MITI-979925 format. One record per residue (C-alpha): residue number from 1; residue in three letters; chain; x, y, z. Coordinates in nm, 3 decimals, padded with zeros to 5 digits, m for minus. Last residue first. Layout:
N
<pt num="NUM" residu="ALA" chaine="A" x="X" y="Y" z="Z"/>
...
END
This chain:
315
<pt num="315" residu="UNK" chaine="A" x="m00.839" y="00.369" z="02.322"/>
<pt num="314" residu="UNK" chaine="A" x="m00.762" y="00.028" z="02.093"/>
<pt num="313" residu="UNK" chaine="A" x="m00.467" y="m00.130" z="02.109"/>
<pt num="312" residu="UNK" chaine="A" x="m00.250" y="m00.217" z="01.895"/>
<pt num="311" residu="UNK" chaine="A" x="m00.054" y="m00.570" z="01.923"/>
<pt num="310" residu="UNK" chaine="A" x="00.152" y="m00.698" z="01.620"/>
<pt num="309" residu="UNK" chaine="A" x="00.235" y="m01.052" z="01.456"/>
<pt num="308" residu="UNK" chaine="A" x="00.627" y="m01.084" z="01.323"/>
<pt num="307" residu="UNK" chaine="A" x="00.720" y="m01.208" z="00.977"/>
<pt num="306" residu="UNK" chaine="A" x="00.988" y="m00.969" z="00.846"/>
<pt num="305" residu="UNK" chaine="A" x="01.102" y="m00.690" z="01.064"/>
<pt num="304" residu="UNK" chaine="A" x="01.116" y="m00.914" z="01.357"/>
<pt num="303" residu="UNK" chaine="A" x="01.326" y="m01.099" z="01.124"/>
<pt num="302" residu="UNK" chaine="A" x="01.548" y="m00.835" z="01.071"/>
<pt num="301" residu="UNK" chaine="A" x="01.587" y="m00.679" z="00.778"/>
<pt num="300" residu="UNK" chaine="A" x="01.691" y="m00.765" z="00.422"/>
<pt num="299" residu="UNK" chaine="A" x="01.766" y="m00.443" z="00.279"/>
<pt num="298" residu="UNK" chaine="A" x="01.999" y="m00.321" z="00.589"/>
<pt num="297" residu="UNK" chaine="A" x="02.148" y="m00.701" z="00.600"/>
<pt num="296" residu="UNK" chaine="A" x="02.259" y="m00.618" z="00.266"/>
<pt num="295" residu="UNK" chaine="A" x="02.515" y="m00.414" z="00.318"/>
<pt num="294" residu="UNK" chaine="A" x="02.703" y="m00.337" z="m00.003"/>
<pt num="293" residu="UNK" chaine="A" x="02.459" y="m00.469" z="m00.334"/>
<pt num="292" residu="UNK" chaine="A" x="02.542" y="m00.606" z="m00.640"/>
<pt num="291" residu="UNK" chaine="A" x="02.580" y="m01.003" z="m00.542"/>
<pt num="290" residu="UNK" chaine="A" x="02.269" y="m00.947" z="m00.430"/>
<pt num="289" residu="UNK" chaine="A" x="02.039" y="m00.859" z="m00.711"/>
<pt num="288" residu="UNK" chaine="A" x="02.263" y="m01.190" z="m00.845"/>
<pt num="287" residu="UNK" chaine="A" x="02.109" y="m01.418" z="m00.617"/>
<pt num="286" residu="UNK" chaine="A" x="01.791" y="m01.275" z="m00.597"/>
<pt num="285" residu="UNK" chaine="A" x="01.819" y="m01.361" z="m00.936"/>
<pt num="284" residu="UNK" chaine="A" x="01.899" y="m01.718" z="m00.953"/>
<pt num="283" residu="UNK" chaine="A" x="01.665" y="m01.733" z="m00.663"/>
<pt num="282" residu="UNK" chaine="A" x="01.355" y="m01.676" z="m00.910"/>
<pt num="281" residu="UNK" chaine="A" x="01.130" y="m01.773" z="m00.636"/>
<pt num="280" residu="UNK" chaine="A" x="01.091" y="m01.403" z="m00.573"/>
<pt num="279" residu="UNK" chaine="A" x="01.022" y="m01.379" z="m00.136"/>
<pt num="278" residu="UNK" chaine="A" x="00.729" y="m01.297" z="00.031"/>
<pt num="277" residu="UNK" chaine="A" x="00.707" y="m01.185" z="00.369"/>
<pt num="276" residu="UNK" chaine="A" x="00.428" y="m01.250" z="00.613"/>
<pt num="275" residu="UNK" chaine="A" x="00.307" y="m00.994" z="00.814"/>
<pt num="274" residu="UNK" chaine="A" x="m00.018" y="m01.036" z="01.080"/>
<pt num="273" residu="UNK" chaine="A" x="m00.190" y="m00.758" z="01.222"/>
<pt num="272" residu="UNK" chaine="A" x="m00.392" y="m00.792" z="01.497"/>
<pt num="271" residu="UNK" chaine="A" x="m00.666" y="m00.475" z="01.587"/>
<pt num="270" residu="UNK" chaine="A" x="m00.772" y="m00.436" z="02.007"/>
<pt num="269" residu="UNK" chaine="A" x="m01.064" y="m00.385" z="02.137"/>
<pt num="268" residu="UNK" chaine="A" x="m01.337" y="m00.486" z="01.960"/>
<pt num="267" residu="UNK" chaine="A" x="m01.128" y="m00.703" z="01.788"/>
<pt num="266" residu="UNK" chaine="A" x="m01.039" y="m00.624" z="01.370"/>
<pt num="265" residu="UNK" chaine="A" x="m00.761" y="m00.924" z="01.255"/>
<pt num="264" residu="UNK" chaine="A" x="m00.540" y="m00.764" z="01.005"/>
<pt num="263" residu="UNK" chaine="A" x="m00.351" y="m00.991" z="00.730"/>
<pt num="262" residu="UNK" chaine="A" x="m00.060" y="m00.844" z="00.562"/>
<pt num="261" residu="UNK" chaine="A" x="00.109" y="m00.980" z="00.285"/>
<pt num="260" residu="UNK" chaine="A" x="00.435" y="m00.851" z="00.199"/>
<pt num="259" residu="UNK" chaine="A" x="00.624" y="m00.827" z="m00.094"/>
<pt num="258" residu="UNK" chaine="A" x="01.060" y="m00.950" z="m00.186"/>
<pt num="257" residu="UNK" chaine="A" x="01.307" y="m00.899" z="m00.406"/>
<pt num="256" residu="UNK" chaine="A" x="01.567" y="m00.919" z="m00.147"/>
<pt num="255" residu="UNK" chaine="A" x="01.768" y="m00.730" z="m00.342"/>
<pt num="254" residu="UNK" chaine="A" x="01.675" y="m00.510" z="m00.583"/>
<pt num="253" residu="UNK" chaine="A" x="01.391" y="m00.464" z="m00.867"/>
<pt num="252" residu="UNK" chaine="A" x="01.018" y="m00.585" z="m00.608"/>
<pt num="251" residu="UNK" chaine="A" x="01.187" y="m00.355" z="m00.373"/>
<pt num="250" residu="UNK" chaine="A" x="01.195" y="m00.374" z="00.002"/>
<pt num="249" residu="UNK" chaine="A" x="00.838" y="m00.286" z="00.235"/>
<pt num="248" residu="UNK" chaine="A" x="00.826" y="00.000" z="00.516"/>
<pt num="247" residu="UNK" chaine="A" x="00.592" y="m00.041" z="00.799"/>
<pt num="246" residu="UNK" chaine="A" x="00.557" y="00.244" z="01.036"/>
<pt num="245" residu="UNK" chaine="A" x="00.332" y="00.118" z="01.336"/>
<pt num="244" residu="UNK" chaine="A" x="00.113" y="00.337" z="01.474"/>
<pt num="243" residu="UNK" chaine="A" x="m00.088" y="00.334" z="01.814"/>
<pt num="242" residu="UNK" chaine="A" x="00.216" y="00.362" z="02.030"/>
<pt num="241" residu="UNK" chaine="A" x="00.567" y="00.408" z="01.779"/>
<pt num="240" residu="UNK" chaine="A" x="00.621" y="00.082" z="01.596"/>
<pt num="239" residu="UNK" chaine="A" x="00.845" y="00.082" z="01.362"/>
<pt num="238" residu="UNK" chaine="A" x="00.851" y="m00.192" z="01.094"/>
<pt num="237" residu="UNK" chaine="A" x="01.155" y="m00.267" z="00.876"/>
<pt num="236" residu="UNK" chaine="A" x="01.248" y="m00.422" z="00.542"/>
<pt num="235" residu="UNK" chaine="A" x="01.387" y="m00.139" z="00.258"/>
<pt num="234" residu="UNK" chaine="A" x="01.401" y="m00.089" z="m00.105"/>
<pt num="233" residu="UNK" chaine="A" x="01.429" y="00.333" z="00.049"/>
<pt num="232" residu="UNK" chaine="A" x="01.150" y="00.399" z="m00.216"/>
<pt num="231" residu="UNK" chaine="A" x="00.864" y="00.222" z="m00.033"/>
<pt num="230" residu="UNK" chaine="A" x="00.559" y="00.286" z="00.257"/>
<pt num="229" residu="UNK" chaine="A" x="00.311" y="00.068" z="00.445"/>
<pt num="228" residu="UNK" chaine="A" x="00.178" y="00.308" z="00.736"/>
<pt num="227" residu="UNK" chaine="A" x="m00.032" y="00.155" z="00.969"/>
<pt num="226" residu="UNK" chaine="A" x="m00.314" y="00.302" z="01.200"/>
<pt num="225" residu="UNK" chaine="A" x="m00.516" y="00.130" z="01.497"/>
<pt num="224" residu="UNK" chaine="A" x="m00.741" y="00.462" z="01.632"/>
<pt num="223" residu="UNK" chaine="A" x="m00.559" y="00.713" z="01.845"/>
<pt num="222" residu="UNK" chaine="A" x="m00.541" y="01.047" z="01.680"/>
<pt num="221" residu="UNK" chaine="A" x="m00.356" y="01.290" z="01.713"/>
<pt num="220" residu="UNK" chaine="A" x="m00.017" y="01.139" z="01.650"/>
<pt num="219" residu="UNK" chaine="A" x="m00.125" y="01.134" z="01.278"/>
<pt num="218" residu="UNK" chaine="A" x="m00.102" y="01.507" z="01.244"/>
<pt num="217" residu="UNK" chaine="A" x="00.241" y="01.555" z="01.432"/>
<pt num="216" residu="UNK" chaine="A" x="00.329" y="01.288" z="01.206"/>
<pt num="215" residu="UNK" chaine="A" x="00.290" y="01.457" z="00.899"/>
<pt num="214" residu="UNK" chaine="A" x="00.386" y="01.782" z="00.988"/>
<pt num="213" residu="UNK" chaine="A" x="00.745" y="01.602" z="01.101"/>
<pt num="212" residu="UNK" chaine="A" x="00.766" y="01.436" z="00.779"/>
<pt num="211" residu="UNK" chaine="A" x="00.760" y="01.751" z="00.622"/>
<pt num="210" residu="UNK" chaine="A" x="01.095" y="01.727" z="00.358"/>
<pt num="209" residu="UNK" chaine="A" x="01.068" y="01.368" z="00.321"/>
<pt num="208" residu="UNK" chaine="A" x="01.467" y="01.207" z="00.354"/>
<pt num="207" residu="UNK" chaine="A" x="01.525" y="01.026" z="00.020"/>
<pt num="206" residu="UNK" chaine="A" x="01.947" y="01.166" z="m00.033"/>
<pt num="205" residu="UNK" chaine="A" x="01.966" y="01.268" z="00.352"/>
<pt num="204" residu="UNK" chaine="A" x="01.924" y="00.921" z="00.400"/>
<pt num="203" residu="UNK" chaine="A" x="01.908" y="00.807" z="00.699"/>
<pt num="202" residu="UNK" chaine="A" x="01.761" y="00.435" z="00.763"/>
<pt num="201" residu="UNK" chaine="A" x="01.399" y="00.289" z="00.781"/>
<pt num="200" residu="UNK" chaine="A" x="01.264" y="00.619" z="00.749"/>
<pt num="199" residu="UNK" chaine="A" x="00.957" y="00.737" z="00.963"/>
<pt num="198" residu="UNK" chaine="A" x="00.751" y="00.921" z="00.727"/>
<pt num="197" residu="UNK" chaine="A" x="00.794" y="00.677" z="00.455"/>
<pt num="196" residu="UNK" chaine="A" x="00.747" y="00.850" z="00.138"/>
<pt num="195" residu="UNK" chaine="A" x="00.569" y="00.562" z="m00.139"/>
<pt num="194" residu="UNK" chaine="A" x="00.239" y="00.578" z="m00.010"/>
<pt num="193" residu="UNK" chaine="A" x="m00.039" y="00.387" z="00.191"/>
<pt num="192" residu="UNK" chaine="A" x="m00.212" y="00.404" z="00.492"/>
<pt num="191" residu="UNK" chaine="A" x="m00.445" y="00.151" z="00.668"/>
<pt num="190" residu="UNK" chaine="A" x="m00.654" y="00.291" z="00.879"/>
<pt num="189" residu="UNK" chaine="A" x="m00.846" y="00.065" z="01.150"/>
<pt num="188" residu="UNK" chaine="A" x="m01.189" y="00.233" z="01.198"/>
<pt num="187" residu="UNK" chaine="A" x="m01.413" y="00.388" z="01.462"/>
<pt num="186" residu="UNK" chaine="A" x="m01.187" y="00.693" z="01.444"/>
<pt num="185" residu="UNK" chaine="A" x="m01.245" y="00.741" z="01.081"/>
<pt num="184" residu="UNK" chaine="A" x="m01.402" y="01.156" z="01.009"/>
<pt num="183" residu="UNK" chaine="A" x="m01.181" y="01.272" z="01.160"/>
<pt num="182" residu="UNK" chaine="A" x="m00.903" y="01.022" z="00.977"/>
<pt num="181" residu="UNK" chaine="A" x="m01.038" y="01.108" z="00.636"/>
<pt num="180" residu="UNK" chaine="A" x="m01.050" y="01.541" z="00.733"/>
<pt num="179" residu="UNK" chaine="A" x="m00.691" y="01.481" z="00.820"/>
<pt num="178" residu="UNK" chaine="A" x="m00.628" y="01.330" z="00.533"/>
<pt num="177" residu="UNK" chaine="A" x="m00.782" y="01.642" z="00.287"/>
<pt num="176" residu="UNK" chaine="A" x="m00.635" y="01.834" z="00.508"/>
<pt num="175" residu="UNK" chaine="A" x="m00.245" y="01.658" z="00.460"/>
<pt num="174" residu="UNK" chaine="A" x="m00.296" y="01.687" z="00.089"/>
<pt num="173" residu="UNK" chaine="A" x="m00.382" y="02.094" z="00.092"/>
<pt num="172" residu="UNK" chaine="A" x="m00.090" y="02.143" z="00.304"/>
<pt num="171" residu="UNK" chaine="A" x="00.114" y="01.964" z="m00.002"/>
<pt num="170" residu="UNK" chaine="A" x="00.308" y="01.642" z="00.130"/>
<pt num="169" residu="UNK" chaine="A" x="00.646" y="01.629" z="00.010"/>
<pt num="168" residu="UNK" chaine="A" x="00.851" y="01.336" z="m00.070"/>
<pt num="167" residu="UNK" chaine="A" x="01.291" y="01.414" z="m00.204"/>
<pt num="166" residu="UNK" chaine="A" x="01.367" y="01.175" z="m00.462"/>
<pt num="165" residu="UNK" chaine="A" x="01.280" y="01.416" z="m00.671"/>
<pt num="164" residu="UNK" chaine="A" x="01.197" y="01.408" z="m01.060"/>
<pt num="163" residu="UNK" chaine="A" x="01.034" y="01.732" z="m01.150"/>
<pt num="162" residu="UNK" chaine="A" x="00.756" y="01.999" z="m01.037"/>
<pt num="161" residu="UNK" chaine="A" x="00.554" y="01.817" z="m00.940"/>
<pt num="160" residu="UNK" chaine="A" x="00.698" y="01.588" z="m00.644"/>
<pt num="159" residu="UNK" chaine="A" x="00.583" y="01.274" z="m00.536"/>
<pt num="158" residu="UNK" chaine="A" x="00.443" y="01.261" z="m00.197"/>
<pt num="157" residu="UNK" chaine="A" x="00.073" y="01.119" z="m00.297"/>
<pt num="156" residu="UNK" chaine="A" x="m00.127" y="00.961" z="m00.064"/>
<pt num="155" residu="UNK" chaine="A" x="m00.375" y="00.668" z="m00.017"/>
<pt num="154" residu="UNK" chaine="A" x="m00.584" y="00.583" z="00.239"/>
<pt num="153" residu="UNK" chaine="A" x="m00.781" y="00.267" z="00.319"/>
<pt num="152" residu="UNK" chaine="A" x="m01.050" y="00.282" z="00.602"/>
<pt num="151" residu="UNK" chaine="A" x="m01.128" y="m00.055" z="00.779"/>
<pt num="150" residu="UNK" chaine="A" x="m01.432" y="m00.137" z="00.986"/>
<pt num="149" residu="UNK" chaine="A" x="m01.679" y="m00.258" z="00.697"/>
<pt num="148" residu="UNK" chaine="A" x="m01.523" y="m00.340" z="00.415"/>
<pt num="147" residu="UNK" chaine="A" x="m01.214" y="m00.255" z="00.159"/>
<pt num="146" residu="UNK" chaine="A" x="m01.331" y="00.111" z="00.197"/>
<pt num="145" residu="UNK" chaine="A" x="m01.199" y="00.406" z="m00.029"/>
<pt num="144" residu="UNK" chaine="A" x="m00.916" y="00.645" z="m00.008"/>
<pt num="143" residu="UNK" chaine="A" x="m00.772" y="00.875" z="m00.271"/>
<pt num="142" residu="UNK" chaine="A" x="m00.480" y="01.096" z="m00.357"/>
<pt num="141" residu="UNK" chaine="A" x="m00.346" y="01.037" z="m00.747"/>
<pt num="140" residu="UNK" chaine="A" x="m00.665" y="01.211" z="m00.796"/>
<pt num="139" residu="UNK" chaine="A" x="m00.915" y="01.111" z="m01.038"/>
<pt num="138" residu="UNK" chaine="A" x="m00.963" y="00.810" z="m00.901"/>
<pt num="137" residu="UNK" chaine="A" x="m01.159" y="00.450" z="m01.099"/>
<pt num="136" residu="UNK" chaine="A" x="m00.972" y="00.221" z="m01.086"/>
<pt num="135" residu="UNK" chaine="A" x="m01.104" y="m00.142" z="m01.010"/>
<pt num="134" residu="UNK" chaine="A" x="m01.149" y="m00.220" z="m01.390"/>
<pt num="133" residu="UNK" chaine="A" x="m00.725" y="m00.151" z="m01.468"/>
<pt num="132" residu="UNK" chaine="A" x="m00.713" y="m00.017" z="m01.856"/>
<pt num="131" residu="UNK" chaine="A" x="m00.824" y="00.273" z="m01.874"/>
<pt num="130" residu="UNK" chaine="A" x="m00.823" y="00.405" z="m01.531"/>
<pt num="129" residu="UNK" chaine="A" x="m00.452" y="00.330" z="m01.556"/>
<pt num="128" residu="UNK" chaine="A" x="m00.412" y="00.539" z="m01.843"/>
<pt num="127" residu="UNK" chaine="A" x="m00.614" y="00.796" z="m01.745"/>
<pt num="126" residu="UNK" chaine="A" x="m00.417" y="00.853" z="m01.359"/>
<pt num="125" residu="UNK" chaine="A" x="m00.071" y="00.852" z="m01.557"/>
<pt num="124" residu="UNK" chaine="A" x="m00.214" y="01.075" z="m01.776"/>
<pt num="123" residu="UNK" chaine="A" x="m00.293" y="01.339" z="m01.523"/>
<pt num="122" residu="UNK" chaine="A" x="00.032" y="01.229" z="m01.332"/>
<pt num="121" residu="UNK" chaine="A" x="00.242" y="01.332" z="m01.631"/>
<pt num="120" residu="UNK" chaine="A" x="00.297" y="01.021" z="m01.813"/>
<pt num="119" residu="UNK" chaine="A" x="00.367" y="01.221" z="m02.172"/>
<pt num="118" residu="UNK" chaine="A" x="00.656" y="01.391" z="m02.008"/>
<pt num="117" residu="UNK" chaine="A" x="00.719" y="01.682" z="m01.904"/>
<pt num="116" residu="UNK" chaine="A" x="00.603" y="01.697" z="m01.566"/>
<pt num="115" residu="UNK" chaine="A" x="00.734" y="01.397" z="m01.440"/>
<pt num="114" residu="UNK" chaine="A" x="00.504" y="01.007" z="m01.341"/>
<pt num="113" residu="UNK" chaine="A" x="00.605" y="00.721" z="m01.226"/>
<pt num="112" residu="UNK" chaine="A" x="00.978" y="00.716" z="m01.096"/>
<pt num="111" residu="UNK" chaine="A" x="00.935" y="00.994" z="m00.786"/>
<pt num="110" residu="UNK" chaine="A" x="00.639" y="00.737" z="m00.633"/>
<pt num="109" residu="UNK" chaine="A" x="00.278" y="00.747" z="m00.732"/>
<pt num="108" residu="UNK" chaine="A" x="00.024" y="00.505" z="m00.519"/>
<pt num="107" residu="UNK" chaine="A" x="m00.173" y="00.238" z="m00.671"/>
<pt num="106" residu="UNK" chaine="A" x="m00.436" y="m00.014" z="m00.659"/>
<pt num="105" residu="UNK" chaine="A" x="m00.496" y="m00.386" z="m00.705"/>
<pt num="104" residu="UNK" chaine="A" x="m00.862" y="m00.572" z="m00.735"/>
<pt num="103" residu="UNK" chaine="A" x="m00.800" y="m00.916" z="m00.732"/>
<pt num="102" residu="UNK" chaine="A" x="m00.706" y="m01.259" z="m00.955"/>
<pt num="101" residu="UNK" chaine="A" x="m00.384" y="m01.070" z="m01.073"/>
<pt num="100" residu="UNK" chaine="A" x="m00.275" y="m01.121" z="m01.380"/>
<pt num="99" residu="UNK" chaine="A" x="m00.379" y="m00.739" z="m01.442"/>
<pt num="98" residu="UNK" chaine="A" x="m00.073" y="m00.693" z="m01.252"/>
<pt num="97" residu="UNK" chaine="A" x="00.123" y="m00.789" z="m01.587"/>
<pt num="96" residu="UNK" chaine="A" x="m00.085" y="m00.574" z="m01.804"/>
<pt num="95" residu="UNK" chaine="A" x="m00.057" y="m00.316" z="m01.583"/>
<pt num="94" residu="UNK" chaine="A" x="00.326" y="m00.292" z="m01.552"/>
<pt num="93" residu="UNK" chaine="A" x="00.405" y="m00.339" z="m01.953"/>
<pt num="92" residu="UNK" chaine="A" x="00.128" y="m00.057" z="m02.058"/>
<pt num="91" residu="UNK" chaine="A" x="00.379" y="00.168" z="m01.765"/>
<pt num="90" residu="UNK" chaine="A" x="00.698" y="00.045" z="m01.968"/>
<pt num="89" residu="UNK" chaine="A" x="00.514" y="00.120" z="m02.315"/>
<pt num="88" residu="UNK" chaine="A" x="00.447" y="00.456" z="m02.166"/>
<pt num="87" residu="UNK" chaine="A" x="00.750" y="00.599" z="m02.047"/>
<pt num="86" residu="UNK" chaine="A" x="00.797" y="00.766" z="m01.747"/>
<pt num="85" residu="UNK" chaine="A" x="01.088" y="00.564" z="m01.607"/>
<pt num="84" residu="UNK" chaine="A" x="01.144" y="00.324" z="m01.312"/>
<pt num="83" residu="UNK" chaine="A" x="00.800" y="00.194" z="m01.322"/>
<pt num="82" residu="UNK" chaine="A" x="00.598" y="00.105" z="m01.034"/>
<pt num="81" residu="UNK" chaine="A" x="00.725" y="00.303" z="m00.856"/>
<pt num="80" residu="UNK" chaine="A" x="00.515" y="00.368" z="m00.519"/>
<pt num="79" residu="UNK" chaine="A" x="00.402" y="00.133" z="m00.323"/>
<pt num="78" residu="UNK" chaine="A" x="00.211" y="m00.099" z="m00.513"/>
<pt num="77" residu="UNK" chaine="A" x="m00.161" y="m00.233" z="m00.361"/>
<pt num="76" residu="UNK" chaine="A" x="m00.280" y="m00.534" z="m00.379"/>
<pt num="75" residu="UNK" chaine="A" x="m00.650" y="m00.654" z="m00.283"/>
<pt num="74" residu="UNK" chaine="A" x="m00.914" y="m00.842" z="m00.051"/>
<pt num="73" residu="UNK" chaine="A" x="m00.734" y="m01.139" z="m00.033"/>
<pt num="72" residu="UNK" chaine="A" x="m00.910" y="m01.464" z="00.053"/>
<pt num="71" residu="UNK" chaine="A" x="m00.683" y="m01.740" z="m00.063"/>
<pt num="70" residu="UNK" chaine="A" x="m00.286" y="m01.724" z="m00.145"/>
<pt num="69" residu="UNK" chaine="A" x="m00.154" y="m01.863" z="m00.488"/>
<pt num="68" residu="UNK" chaine="A" x="m00.267" y="m01.542" z="m00.651"/>
<pt num="67" residu="UNK" chaine="A" x="m00.008" y="m01.396" z="m00.494"/>
<pt num="66" residu="UNK" chaine="A" x="00.258" y="m01.611" z="m00.597"/>
<pt num="65" residu="UNK" chaine="A" x="00.221" y="m01.585" z="m00.956"/>
<pt num="64" residu="UNK" chaine="A" x="00.159" y="m01.215" z="m00.933"/>
<pt num="63" residu="UNK" chaine="A" x="00.500" y="m01.227" z="m00.783"/>
<pt num="62" residu="UNK" chaine="A" x="00.655" y="m01.474" z="m00.986"/>
<pt num="61" residu="UNK" chaine="A" x="00.541" y="m01.256" z="m01.295"/>
<pt num="60" residu="UNK" chaine="A" x="00.701" y="m00.902" z="m01.138"/>
<pt num="59" residu="UNK" chaine="A" x="01.016" y="m01.067" z="m01.125"/>
<pt num="58" residu="UNK" chaine="A" x="01.006" y="m01.155" z="m01.505"/>
<pt num="57" residu="UNK" chaine="A" x="00.894" y="m00.899" z="m01.609"/>
<pt num="56" residu="UNK" chaine="A" x="01.101" y="m00.655" z="m01.415"/>
<pt num="55" residu="UNK" chaine="A" x="01.472" y="m00.855" z="m01.584"/>
<pt num="54" residu="UNK" chaine="A" x="01.653" y="m00.604" z="m01.744"/>
<pt num="53" residu="UNK" chaine="A" x="01.582" y="m00.342" z="m01.466"/>
<pt num="52" residu="UNK" chaine="A" x="01.792" y="m00.520" z="m01.186"/>
<pt num="51" residu="UNK" chaine="A" x="01.860" y="m00.285" z="m01.002"/>
<pt num="50" residu="UNK" chaine="A" x="02.152" y="m00.266" z="m00.765"/>
<pt num="49" residu="UNK" chaine="A" x="02.459" y="m00.144" z="m01.013"/>
<pt num="48" residu="UNK" chaine="A" x="02.192" y="m00.105" z="m01.292"/>
<pt num="47" residu="UNK" chaine="A" x="02.032" y="m00.334" z="m01.515"/>
<pt num="46" residu="UNK" chaine="A" x="01.999" y="m00.251" z="m01.894"/>
<pt num="45" residu="UNK" chaine="A" x="01.698" y="m00.115" z="m01.984"/>
<pt num="44" residu="UNK" chaine="A" x="01.512" y="m00.240" z="m02.327"/>
<pt num="43" residu="UNK" chaine="A" x="01.168" y="m00.173" z="m02.149"/>
<pt num="42" residu="UNK" chaine="A" x="01.164" y="m00.119" z="m01.751"/>
<pt num="41" residu="UNK" chaine="A" x="00.884" y="m00.215" z="m01.439"/>
<pt num="40" residu="UNK" chaine="A" x="01.101" y="m00.005" z="m01.145"/>
<pt num="39" residu="UNK" chaine="A" x="00.819" y="m00.264" z="m00.932"/>
<pt num="38" residu="UNK" chaine="A" x="00.938" y="m00.006" z="m00.629"/>
<pt num="37" residu="UNK" chaine="A" x="00.666" y="m00.176" z="m00.401"/>
<pt num="36" residu="UNK" chaine="A" x="00.430" y="m00.487" z="m00.377"/>
<pt num="35" residu="UNK" chaine="A" x="00.179" y="m00.443" z="m00.072"/>
<pt num="34" residu="UNK" chaine="A" x="m00.044" y="m00.795" z="m00.054"/>
<pt num="33" residu="UNK" chaine="A" x="m00.394" y="m00.777" z="00.122"/>
<pt num="32" residu="UNK" chaine="A" x="m00.594" y="m00.965" z="00.414"/>
<pt num="31" residu="UNK" chaine="A" x="m00.909" y="m00.804" z="00.632"/>
<pt num="30" residu="UNK" chaine="A" x="m01.058" y="m01.022" z="00.892"/>
<pt num="29" residu="UNK" chaine="A" x="m01.328" y="m00.934" z="01.086"/>
<pt num="28" residu="UNK" chaine="A" x="m01.563" y="m00.652" z="01.104"/>
<pt num="27" residu="UNK" chaine="A" x="m01.470" y="m00.395" z="01.370"/>
<pt num="26" residu="UNK" chaine="A" x="m01.723" y="m00.149" z="01.322"/>
<pt num="25" residu="UNK" chaine="A" x="m01.943" y="m00.181" z="01.670"/>
<pt num="24" residu="UNK" chaine="A" x="m02.318" y="m00.375" z="01.605"/>
<pt num="23" residu="UNK" chaine="A" x="m02.605" y="m00.085" z="01.662"/>
<pt num="22" residu="UNK" chaine="A" x="m02.636" y="m00.127" z="01.264"/>
<pt num="21" residu="UNK" chaine="A" x="m02.705" y="m00.427" z="01.229"/>
<pt num="20" residu="UNK" chaine="A" x="m02.930" y="m00.522" z="01.549"/>
<pt num="19" residu="UNK" chaine="A" x="m03.152" y="m00.237" z="01.475"/>
<pt num="18" residu="UNK" chaine="A" x="m03.229" y="m00.329" z="01.094"/>
<pt num="17" residu="UNK" chaine="A" x="m03.281" y="m00.733" z="01.245"/>
<pt num="16" residu="UNK" chaine="A" x="m03.487" y="m00.598" z="01.491"/>
<pt num="15" residu="UNK" chaine="A" x="m03.692" y="m00.298" z="01.231"/>
<pt num="14" residu="UNK" chaine="A" x="m03.747" y="m00.665" z="00.994"/>
<pt num="13" residu="UNK" chaine="A" x="m03.855" y="m00.847" z="01.271"/>
<pt num="12" residu="UNK" chaine="A" x="m04.129" y="m00.602" z="01.364"/>
<pt num="11" residu="UNK" chaine="A" x="m04.230" y="m00.543" z="00.971"/>
<pt num="10" residu="UNK" chaine="A" x="m04.256" y="m00.932" z="00.965"/>
<pt num="9" residu="UNK" chaine="A" x="m04.500" y="m00.952" z="01.238"/>
<pt num="8" residu="UNK" chaine="A" x="m04.718" y="m00.625" z="01.145"/>
<pt num="7" residu="UNK" chaine="A" x="m04.733" y="m00.845" z="00.803"/>
<pt num="6" residu="UNK" chaine="A" x="m04.848" y="m01.142" z="00.935"/>
<pt num="5" residu="UNK" chaine="A" x="m05.098" y="m00.932" z="01.223"/>
<pt num="4" residu="UNK" chaine="A" x="m05.222" y="m00.778" z="00.884"/>
<pt num="3" residu="UNK" chaine="A" x="m05.262" y="m01.102" z="00.676"/>
<pt num="2" residu="UNK" chaine="A" x="m05.420" y="m01.277" z="00.994"/>
<pt num="1" residu="UNK" chaine="A" x="m05.712" y="m00.995" z="01.019"/>
END
């Protein structure tokens, strides 16, 4: 009888614990990650008018070393243009550099990364990354995962399937997939990573996103905190539209040769975003890059576009 009572008491304890766990809100502490963008890793390429293509290995190694000195990162993500041309040597070099990270890394496809007429098309880009990145198992260029409870990561692909183009387009099929994921993630803080921004840091007809209006309209249907992280424009800018943050991050290959560390505190009634701006430690290269561009303040951004804290209320 005593054994039976002990067993019943133990089972009751387990039931109470499981009820407590499953009945808790979806918020779950803090998530911290690094965003790299526009590495444009190159092999045997000369510098262009504004890209330090001959120094991409050095710049990436410096960024990786800095990131490894940060504690408690959940992941690192590259928001497109990891390589400058769809070349296997460049892709191998970028992967080797990123594999020196102490954290799992993921990548979104940019307009420089693949070409349908090259071996490095989208299918083979993913195949190469899967084969050499133990944490990457995705078979589509747009994908989703939960880095921890209370957070949803979504990676989007706006790169052309028909050839190299600086214009981004998010297909109807992909936007429908996105809406399905968003509809199931309304209790989460949603983090979207993509190369092409849908709220741009500055106007550029040569880089505009073809269906940004439709994409924005879709996002505005949802009330949970959403942050959209992008690159492409090589500029630092943070724009808030109600419950949505649009975060443009500058390039590693061109001035200001920087990346971001982002910390998000997921609380019962709000999400607190803290942004840290990390510049390359290779100051001679940064100065060289600065001398090659006009209007460096556009790319460097204002203080509020680099180091800031933003609170998104939950509705």
